[in-house]
Backbone as numpy.savetxt, mean C-alpha at the origin, in Angstrom:
# Nx Ny Nz CAx CAy CAz Cx Cy Cz
8.10 -16.06 26.89 7.95 -15.29 25.68 6.92 -15.97 24.78
6.04 -15.19 24.20 5.01 -15.72 23.30 5.64 -16.13 21.97
5.09 -17.16 21.39 5.57 -17.65 20.10 4.53 -17.33 19.04
4.98 -16.83 17.89 4.10 -16.63 16.75 4.65 -17.45 15.59
3.77 -17.90 14.72 4.16 -18.80 13.64 4.65 -18.07 12.39
4.81 -16.77 12.46 5.27 -15.99 11.31 6.17 -14.87 11.82
6.88 -14.24 10.92 7.68 -13.08 11.25 6.87 -11.82 10.90
6.91 -10.79 11.71 6.18 -9.57 11.38 6.53 -9.04 9.98
7.77 -9.22 9.54 8.17 -8.75 8.21 7.51 -9.54 7.08
6.82 -10.64 7.40 6.04 -11.36 6.39 4.80 -10.57 5.99
4.37 -9.62 6.86 3.13 -8.89 6.64 3.27 -7.37 6.72
4.43 -6.86 7.13 4.64 -5.42 7.25 6.11 -5.12 6.97
6.35 -4.02 6.23 7.73 -3.61 5.96 7.76 -2.11 5.71
8.91 -1.52 5.97 9.15 -0.09 5.76 10.24 0.06 4.72
10.06 0.99 3.78 11.07 1.26 2.75 11.41 2.74 2.76
12.66 3.04 2.59 13.14 4.41 2.40 13.73 4.47 1.00
13.33 5.48 0.20 13.83 5.55 -1.17 13.86 7.00 -1.65
14.55 7.20 -2.74 14.64 8.52 -3.38 13.80 8.50 -4.64
12.90 9.47 -4.76 12.06 9.58 -5.94 12.87 10.02 -7.14
12.37 9.67 -8.32 13.07 9.97 -9.56 12.30 10.94 -10.47
11.04 11.23 -10.12 10.15 12.06 -10.93 9.82 11.42 -12.28
10.14 10.15 -12.44 9.72 9.35 -13.59 9.51 7.93 -13.09
8.93 7.11 -13.91 8.58 5.76 -13.49 9.77 4.99 -12.92
9.53 4.30 -11.81 10.55 3.43 -11.24 9.88 2.29 -10.49
10.63 1.21 -10.30 10.14 0.06 -9.54 10.75 0.11 -8.15
9.90 0.05 -7.14 10.34 0.00 -5.76 10.27 -1.46 -5.31
11.43 -2.06 -5.04 11.49 -3.46 -4.65 12.09 -3.59 -3.25
12.12 -4.81 -2.76 12.69 -5.07 -1.45 11.67 -5.09 -0.33
10.39 -5.01 -0.67 9.34 -5.05 0.35 9.27 -6.45 0.96
9.49 -7.48 0.15 9.48 -8.84 0.66 8.19 -9.60 0.42
7.19 -8.92 -0.13 5.90 -9.53 -0.45 5.16 -8.60 -1.38
4.04 -9.08 -1.94 3.20 -8.21 -2.75 2.29 -7.43 -1.81
2.46 -6.12 -1.72 1.69 -5.33 -0.77 0.21 -5.23 -1.15
-0.62 -5.11 -0.13 -2.04 -4.83 -0.32 -2.39 -3.42 0.10
-1.56 -2.82 0.95 -1.77 -1.44 1.38 -0.42 -0.75 1.45
-0.33 0.42 0.84 0.90 1.22 0.90 0.59 2.64 1.35
1.38 3.13 2.28 1.28 4.51 2.77 2.58 5.18 2.36
2.51 6.26 1.60 3.67 6.96 1.06 3.73 8.37 1.62
4.91 8.76 2.08 5.10 10.09 2.67 6.45 10.64 2.27
6.46 11.85 1.73 7.72 12.54 1.46 8.39 12.88 2.77
9.71 12.74 2.81 10.47 13.03 4.02 11.06 14.43 4.01
11.07 15.10 2.84 11.69 16.42 2.77 10.88 17.42 1.93
9.57 17.18 1.79 8.69 18.11 1.08 7.30 18.00 1.69
6.43 18.91 1.35 5.10 18.94 1.94 4.04 18.28 1.06
4.42 17.26 0.33 3.46 16.51 -0.47 2.47 15.79 0.46
1.34 15.37 -0.09 0.34 14.66 0.70 0.83 13.31 1.17
0.19 12.81 2.22 0.45 11.46 2.70 -0.58 10.56 2.04
-0.17 9.83 1.03 -1.10 9.07 0.20 -1.13 7.60 0.57
-2.34 7.04 0.57 -2.58 5.63 0.84 -3.15 5.00 -0.42
-2.64 3.84 -0.78 -3.13 3.09 -1.93 -3.35 1.65 -1.49
-4.42 1.02 -1.98 -4.64 -0.38 -1.61 -5.07 -1.21 -2.82
-4.81 -2.50 -2.73 -5.08 -3.40 -3.84 -6.57 -3.67 -4.02
-7.38 -3.44 -3.02 -8.81 -3.69 -3.12 -9.47 -2.63 -4.01
-9.16 -1.37 -3.79 -9.71 -0.30 -4.64 -8.94 -0.19 -5.94
-7.68 -0.63 -5.95 -6.87 -0.64 -7.16 -5.79 0.41 -7.18
-4.74 0.11 -7.93 -3.64 1.07 -8.11 -4.22 2.37 -8.66
-3.61 3.46 -8.33 -4.00 4.81 -8.76 -5.17 5.41 -8.00
-5.78 4.66 -7.09 -6.87 5.20 -6.29 -6.32 5.61 -4.93
-6.18 6.91 -4.71 -5.51 7.43 -3.51 -6.50 7.92 -2.47
-6.10 7.75 -1.22 -6.76 8.39 -0.09 -5.68 9.16 0.65
-6.06 10.22 1.33 -5.10 11.05 2.05 -5.47 11.14 3.51
-4.52 10.82 4.38 -4.80 10.85 5.82 -4.55 12.24 6.41
-3.99 13.16 5.66 -3.69 14.49 6.19 -4.59 15.58 5.59
-5.67 15.17 4.91 -6.62 16.14 4.37 -8.03 15.58 4.54
-9.02 16.38 4.20 -10.41 15.91 4.21 -10.87 15.52 2.82
-9.96 15.44 1.87 -10.31 15.10 0.48 -10.84 13.67 0.39
-11.75 13.47 -0.55 -12.27 12.14 -0.83 -11.25 11.36 -1.65
-11.53 10.09 -1.85 -10.69 9.27 -2.73 -10.55 9.96 -4.07
-9.38 9.88 -4.64 -9.14 10.49 -5.94 -8.27 9.57 -6.79
-8.44 9.67 -8.10 -7.62 8.89 -9.02 -6.34 9.65 -9.31
-5.20 9.00 -9.10 -3.88 9.58 -9.36 -3.21 8.68 -10.40
-3.35 9.01 -11.66 -2.95 8.12 -12.74 -1.45 7.88 -12.85
-0.63 8.65 -12.13 0.82 8.41 -12.22 1.45 8.28 -10.83
0.72 7.70 -9.89 1.28 7.44 -8.55 1.68 5.98 -8.46
0.88 5.16 -7.80 1.14 3.72 -7.77 0.54 3.12 -9.04
1.38 2.62 -9.90 0.92 2.05 -11.16 0.50 0.59 -11.00
1.20 -0.14 -10.10 0.84 -1.54 -9.84 1.42 -2.00 -8.52
0.79 -3.02 -7.97 1.29 -3.73 -6.79 2.02 -4.96 -7.33
3.32 -5.04 -7.10 4.14 -6.09 -7.69 4.52 -7.14 -6.65
5.13 -8.22 -7.08 5.43 -9.34 -6.19 6.39 -8.97 -5.06
7.19 -7.90 -5.22 8.15 -7.50 -4.18 8.11 -5.99 -3.93
6.98 -5.34 -4.26 6.89 -3.90 -4.05 5.89 -3.26 -4.99
6.31 -2.17 -5.63 5.41 -1.36 -6.44 6.11 -0.89 -7.72
5.31 -0.58 -8.73 5.76 0.23 -9.85 5.15 1.60 -9.64
5.99 2.62 -9.62 5.56 3.99 -9.34 5.67 4.85 -10.59
4.72 5.76 -10.77 4.84 6.78 -11.80 5.63 7.95 -11.24
5.58 9.10 -11.87 6.37 10.24 -11.43 5.63 11.24 -10.57
4.47 10.88 -10.05 3.63 11.77 -9.27 4.29 12.15 -7.94
4.02 13.36 -7.47 4.60 13.85 -6.22 4.17 13.09 -4.98
3.03 12.41 -5.03 2.58 11.64 -3.87 3.51 10.47 -3.57
4.15 9.93 -4.58 4.95 8.71 -4.39 6.35 8.75 -4.98
6.62 9.68 -5.92 7.88 9.51 -6.66 8.39 10.78 -7.33
8.16 11.95 -6.76 8.80 13.16 -7.30 10.28 13.13 -6.88
11.01 14.16 -7.15 12.45 14.19 -6.82 12.65 14.55 -5.35
12.07 13.73 -4.45 12.18 13.90 -3.00 12.62 12.59 -2.37
12.85 12.63 -1.09 13.11 11.41 -0.32 11.78 10.95 0.28
11.54 9.65 0.27 10.26 9.10 0.72 10.45 7.99 1.73
9.40 7.80 2.50 9.22 6.60 3.29 7.93 5.95 2.84
7.92 4.63 2.80 6.67 3.93 2.52 6.52 2.80 3.51
5.29 2.60 3.93 4.94 1.54 4.86 4.01 0.60 4.11
4.31 -0.67 4.10 3.56 -1.65 3.32 3.01 -2.75 4.21
1.75 -3.11 3.96 1.09 -4.19 4.67 0.59 -5.23 3.67
0.63 -6.47 4.08 0.11 -7.57 3.27 -1.10 -8.16 3.97
-2.19 -8.28 3.24 -3.33 -9.05 3.71 -3.27 -10.39 2.97
-3.58 -10.38 1.68 -3.19 -11.48 0.82 -4.20 -12.50 0.40
-5.25 -12.78 1.16 -6.21 -13.80 0.76 -7.45 -13.11 0.23
-7.87 -13.50 -0.97 -9.02 -12.86 -1.59 -10.20 -13.82 -1.77
-10.14 -14.99 -1.15 -11.25 -15.95 -1.19 -11.46 -16.53 0.20
-12.63 -17.05 0.41 -12.90 -17.76 1.66 -13.60 -16.97 2.72
-13.95 -15.72 2.46 -14.68 -14.92 3.44 -16.13 -15.36 3.42
-16.65 -15.80 4.55 -18.04 -16.25 4.60 -18.62 -15.94 5.97
-19.93 -16.03 6.04 -20.63 -15.74 7.29 -20.98 -14.28 7.35
-21.96 -13.96 8.11 -22.39 -12.58 8.22 -23.46 -12.25 7.22
-23.94 -11.01 7.28 -25.05 -10.60 6.42 -24.65 -9.61 5.34
-23.41 -9.19 5.34 -22.94 -8.24 4.33 -21.99 -8.96 3.40
-22.21 -8.82 2.11 -21.32 -9.42 1.12 -20.46 -8.33 0.53
-19.15 -8.35 0.82 -18.28 -7.29 0.27 -18.10 -7.47 -1.23
-17.88 -6.35 -1.92 -17.65 -6.41 -3.36 -16.22 -6.81 -3.68
-15.31 -6.58 -2.76 -13.90 -6.94 -2.95 -13.25 -6.92 -1.57
-12.24 -7.75 -1.38 -11.58 -7.78 -0.08 -10.24 -8.49 -0.19
-9.43 -8.27 0.82 -8.18 -8.99 1.00 -7.96 -9.05 2.51
-7.67 -10.25 3.03 -7.51 -10.38 4.47 -6.48 -11.43 4.82
-6.00 -11.34 6.04 -5.10 -12.34 6.60 -5.56 -12.65 8.02
-6.06 -13.84 8.23 -6.44 -14.26 9.58 -5.19 -14.38 10.46
-4.05 -14.72 9.86 -2.81 -14.89 10.62 -2.35 -13.58 11.23
-2.28 -12.53 10.41 -1.79 -11.24 10.90 -2.88 -10.37 11.51
-4.14 -10.71 11.25 -5.24 -9.92 11.79 -5.48 -8.63 11.03
-5.16 -8.61 9.75 -5.29 -7.40 8.94 -6.21 -7.67 7.76
-7.09 -6.71 7.43 -7.96 -6.88 6.28 -8.30 -5.52 5.66
-8.64 -5.58 4.39 -9.16 -4.44 3.64 -10.45 -4.95 3.00
-11.56 -4.29 3.26 -12.86 -4.75 2.78 -13.58 -3.60 2.10
-14.14 -3.89 0.95 -14.91 -2.87 0.21 -16.36 -3.32 0.13
């Protein structure tokens, strides 16, 4: 059996929660997320992605052809153990949700190559990165 020096839950976690249609804190992720994918489990709301590199409130949708859009009441912040959510339907209307969270975590030390990113977060350990 192969040995790894970390637990997968150090860099990835799944949360199931009930939306409140008003601001709430989603905790229990186990780390400060860098990427969150939010999907309603019982409504046809969009599947919204938010990442720490572009910033809270900047949404992308994997189920449409829409460009990035600002959603001022979706993910309000990336917190030490999850998220602060507004009341937006993408993340926190009165529905049941699933969210998938990934941690990259390092924002310094990227070097080499010919392209200089304007912002990034990466983890050499988990092999995951977000680069802008």
